[in-house]
Every structure is written in structure tokens, then in C-alpha cells.
C-alpha positions as CSV (number, residue, x, y, z in Angstrom):
1,X,27.9,-31.7,1.6
2,X,29.7,-28.3,1.7
3,X,29.7,-25.7,4.4
4,X,27.3,-23.4,2.6
5,X,24.9,-26.2,1.9
6,X,24.9,-27.1,5.6
7,X,24.4,-23.5,6.6
8,X,21.5,-23.2,4.1
9,X,19.9,-26.3,5.5
10,X,20.3,-25.1,9.1
11,X,18.6,-21.8,8.2
12,X,15.8,-23.6,6.4
13,X,15.2,-25.7,9.5
14,X,15.2,-22.6,11.7
15,X,12.7,-20.8,9.5
16,X,10.3,-23.7,9.3
17,X,7.0,-22.6,10.8
18,X,7.9,-18.9,10.9
19,X,6.4,-16.1,8.8
20,X,9.5,-15.0,6.8
21,X,9.3,-12.2,4.3
22,X,5.8,-11.3,3.0
23,X,4.6,-8.3,1.1
24,X,4.0,-6.2,4.2
25,X,7.5,-7.0,5.4
26,X,8.9,-6.0,2.0
27,X,7.0,-2.6,2.2
28,X,8.3,-2.1,5.7
29,X,11.8,-2.9,4.5
30,X,11.5,-0.3,1.7
31,X,10.3,2.2,4.3
32,X,13.3,1.4,6.4
33,X,15.7,1.9,3.4
34,X,14.0,5.2,2.6
35,X,14.3,6.4,6.2
36,X,18.0,5.3,6.3
37,X,18.7,7.2,3.1
38,X,16.9,10.2,4.5
39,X,18.9,10.0,7.7
40,X,22.2,9.8,5.7
41,X,21.3,12.8,3.6
42,X,20.2,14.8,6.7
43,X,23.5,13.9,8.4
44,X,25.6,14.9,5.3
45,X,23.7,18.3,5.1
46,X,24.1,18.7,8.9
47,X,20.4,18.9,9.7
48,X,20.7,17.1,13.0
49,X,17.1,17.2,14.3
50,X,15.6,15.5,11.2
51,X,18.5,13.0,11.2
52,X,17.8,12.2,14.9
53,X,14.1,11.8,14.1
54,X,14.9,9.3,11.3
55,X,17.3,7.4,13.6
56,X,14.6,7.2,16.3
57,X,12.2,5.7,13.8
58,X,14.7,3.3,12.3
59,X,15.1,1.1,15.4
60,X,11.5,0.4,16.1
61,X,10.9,-0.2,12.4
62,X,13.7,-2.8,12.3
63,X,12.4,-4.5,15.4
64,X,8.9,-4.7,13.8
65,X,10.4,-6.2,10.6
66,X,12.4,-8.8,12.6
67,X,9.4,-9.6,14.8
68,X,7.1,-10.2,11.9
69,X,9.8,-12.2,10.1
70,X,10.5,-14.6,12.9
71,X,7.0,-14.8,14.3
72,X,5.5,-18.3,14.6
73,X,1.9,-16.8,14.9
74,X,1.3,-17.3,11.2
75,X,-2.5,-16.6,11.5
76,X,-2.0,-13.1,12.9
77,X,0.8,-12.3,10.4
78,X,-1.2,-13.5,7.4
79,X,-4.2,-11.5,8.6
80,X,-2.0,-8.3,8.9
81,X,-0.6,-9.0,5.4
82,X,-4.1,-9.5,3.9
83,X,-5.3,-6.2,5.4
84,X,-2.2,-4.5,3.9
85,X,-2.7,-6.1,0.5
86,X,-6.4,-5.1,0.5
87,X,-5.5,-1.4,1.2
88,X,-2.7,-1.4,-1.3
89,X,-4.9,-3.0,-4.0
90,X,-7.7,-0.4,-3.3
91,X,-5.2,2.5,-3.8
92,X,-3.6,1.0,-6.9
93,X,-7.1,0.2,-8.4
94,X,-8.3,3.8,-7.7
95,X,-5.2,5.2,-9.4
96,X,-5.5,3.1,-12.5
97,X,-9.3,3.7,-12.7
98,X,-8.7,7.5,-12.4
99,X,-6.2,7.4,-15.2
100,X,-8.5,5.4,-17.5
101,X,-11.4,7.9,-16.8
102,X,-9.2,10.8,-17.5
103,X,-8.2,9.3,-20.9
104,X,-11.9,8.7,-21.8
105,X,-13.0,11.9,-23.7
106,X,-16.3,10.5,-24.9
107,X,-17.8,10.2,-21.4
108,X,-18.1,12.3,-18.2
109,X,-17.9,10.6,-14.8
110,X,-19.9,11.5,-11.7
111,X,-19.6,10.1,-8.2
112,X,-22.8,9.5,-6.2
113,X,-22.8,11.4,-3.0
114,X,-24.5,8.7,-0.9
115,X,-22.8,5.4,-2.0
116,X,-19.7,6.7,-3.9
117,X,-20.5,4.8,-7.0
118,X,-19.0,6.2,-10.2
119,X,-21.6,6.9,-12.9
120,X,-20.7,7.3,-16.6
121,X,-22.6,9.6,-18.9
122,X,-22.0,10.6,-22.6
123,X,-20.5,14.0,-23.1
124,X,-22.6,16.8,-24.7
125,X,-26.1,16.0,-23.3
126,X,-26.4,19.3,-21.5
127,X,-27.9,19.6,-18.0
128,X,-29.3,16.2,-16.9
129,X,-30.5,14.3,-13.8
130,X,-28.6,11.1,-13.3
131,X,-30.1,8.3,-11.3
132,X,-27.5,6.2,-9.4
133,X,-27.9,2.5,-10.5
134,X,-26.8,1.3,-7.1
135,X,-28.8,3.4,-4.6
136,X,-31.3,5.3,-6.7
137,X,-30.1,8.8,-5.6
138,X,-30.5,11.7,-8.1
139,X,-27.5,13.7,-9.3
140,X,-28.0,16.9,-11.2
141,X,-25.0,17.6,-13.5
142,X,-23.9,19.2,-16.7
143,X,-22.2,17.0,-19.3
């Protein structure tokens, strides 16, 4: 067994039962890289205050990344990751839905004020009253 194989096995034994890199840690790491590049640019342009702010944010972010990576409290870290994924999915889903609604020229979309449900109506019907299918609220609109 070679030296690299032994080192890999030792690392695998050390990481057993620890959180490791999940999606939230990857997002935090990308944030770290962005802050590091920002700090580098600010330093090259000689904008010292933004560079110092970036540097002050880099250290706690790296500590948080390492803490989450080596944490043995898997339940808490998985709960944090699930919350992050739910928020990220919601933002991604809203963006893709908005793009699809914008591309649809045959329908007009209205959002219910009370329950935030999106209602679809054919274009060219004039002034109409839309009844929300979810909560029953009335929406007056022009199509």
C-alpha cells in the first residue's frame, strides 16, 4: 500500500461520522471565493476600506465552513442544509416559472392578493372578475 493510499484511508477514517461538504457548504465556499476575489480587486485598486471589510468577513466565513464540515452533529447540519435547499429551490422555481409565464403570449397571469396563487386567464376577454380557485377571492382585471 502506497503513501497516498494510506493518507487517503486515514482521511476517510477521520471524516467518518462527520458532515463533510454538502450543498450549503458549497454555497458558502462559493461566497468565500467571491469575497476573496473582491478583496483582491479592492486591494489592487487601492480601495482599502472595502478590502478590509472583505477580509473581516473572510475569516468568520471560513470558520463557519470548517465548523460545518467537521461537525459530528449530523442532525443539525442536515436540518440547516434542508432549509437552505428549500429556500434555493423556491427561488429557482419562481424564476423558471416567471420565465415560462413571460413566454406565454396566449394567457395573462394574475396573483391573488390574499393567498398569492397565480391565476391564468386567456388574453383578449376585456374587463373580467376572476375568482381565485384556492381561496375564492375576487380579482378585477383587464386581459
